[in-house]
C-alpha positions as CSV (number, residue, x, y, z in Angstrom):
1,M,129.8,102.4,88.2
2,R,126.4,103.4,87.3
3,L,124.0,101.2,87.1
4,L,123.0,101.2,83.2
5,L,119.8,98.7,83.8
6,S,116.5,98.8,82.7
7,V,113.2,96.8,83.1
8,L,111.2,96.8,80.2
9,F,107.8,95.9,79.3
10,L,107.3,94.7,83.1
11,T,104.1,93.1,83.1
12,I,101.8,91.6,85.0
13,N,99.3,89.0,84.7
14,V,96.7,88.8,87.1
15,Q,95.5,85.3,87.6
16,L,92.3,86.2,89.4
17,I,91.5,82.4,90.3
18,S,94.6,81.7,92.1
19,Q,95.5,85.3,93.0
20,I,98.8,85.2,91.7
21,S,100.6,87.8,89.6
22,T,103.2,87.1,87.4
23,F,105.8,89.9,86.4
24,K,107.1,89.7,82.9
25,G,110.3,91.5,81.9
26,K,113.5,92.4,80.2
27,V,116.5,93.7,81.8
28,I,119.1,96.1,79.4
29,N,122.3,98.1,79.8
30,V,121.1,101.2,79.1
31,K,123.8,102.9,76.8
32,T,124.4,99.4,74.7
33,K,121.2,98.6,74.3
34,E,122.1,94.9,75.0
35,S,120.4,92.5,76.9
36,L,121.9,91.4,80.5
37,N,121.9,87.8,81.6
38,L,122.3,86.2,84.9
39,V,120.7,89.4,86.6
40,N,119.3,88.6,90.3
41,I,115.6,89.3,91.0
42,I,114.2,89.5,94.4
43,A,110.6,90.7,95.5
44,K,110.3,91.3,98.6
45,N,107.5,92.7,101.0
46,N,108.3,94.3,104.7
47,E,112.1,93.4,104.4
48,K,110.9,89.6,103.7
49,V,111.9,87.9,100.0
50,I,108.6,86.4,98.8
51,A,110.2,85.2,95.2
52,G,113.5,85.0,93.7
53,T,114.3,84.8,89.7
54,T,117.3,85.3,87.5
55,T,117.2,86.7,84.3
56,N,118.2,84.5,80.6
57,D,120.5,84.9,78.2
58,K,117.8,87.4,76.6
59,G,117.7,89.4,79.4
60,E,114.0,88.1,80.5
61,Y,112.4,87.0,83.0
62,E,109.4,86.1,84.8
63,L,108.6,86.5,88.8
64,V,105.3,85.0,90.7
65,V,103.9,86.5,93.5
66,P,101.0,87.4,96.1
67,R,98.3,89.7,94.0
68,G,97.7,92.7,95.9
69,T,101.3,92.7,97.3
70,S,103.1,95.7,98.4
71,I,106.7,94.6,96.7
72,V,110.3,96.2,96.0
73,L,111.9,94.8,93.4
74,C,115.7,94.6,93.7
75,F,117.8,94.4,91.0
76,Y,121.5,92.5,91.1
77,C,124.2,92.0,88.7
78,L,128.2,91.7,88.8
79,G,129.4,95.1,87.6
80,Y,126.7,97.2,87.8
81,K,124.7,99.0,90.9
82,D,122.3,97.6,92.6
83,T,118.4,98.8,92.1
84,C,115.2,98.5,94.3
85,I,111.8,99.9,92.4
86,S,108.6,99.8,94.9
87,I,105.4,98.2,92.8
88,I,102.0,97.2,94.1
89,A,101.1,93.5,92.4
90,N,98.2,94.3,90.8
91,K,99.3,96.4,87.6
92,E,98.8,95.5,84.1
93,F,101.9,97.5,83.1
94,I,105.2,98.8,84.2
95,D,107.9,100.4,82.0
96,Q,110.7,101.3,84.0
97,R,114.1,102.7,83.3
98,F,117.8,103.3,85.0
């Protein structure tokens, strides 16, 4: 089954005092535009897992990582193809479609 995930409005709120970045986003099925809940999201740096979370019933998630870190966000959902995207945790907005 082809990957039908979309990460909408993936934002990073940079908190300068604590030197962390907070990613907030939503995962949806591209064809049906429906939110996908229980999607596992893992942040990796050099193949080491540094954070992880799961989407809520609205397909929304929040993930906190060290600021300025080059990371790979991986999305895993039963019935869909696994997908990973590379980002740097200091941008303000990311809109990624799969």
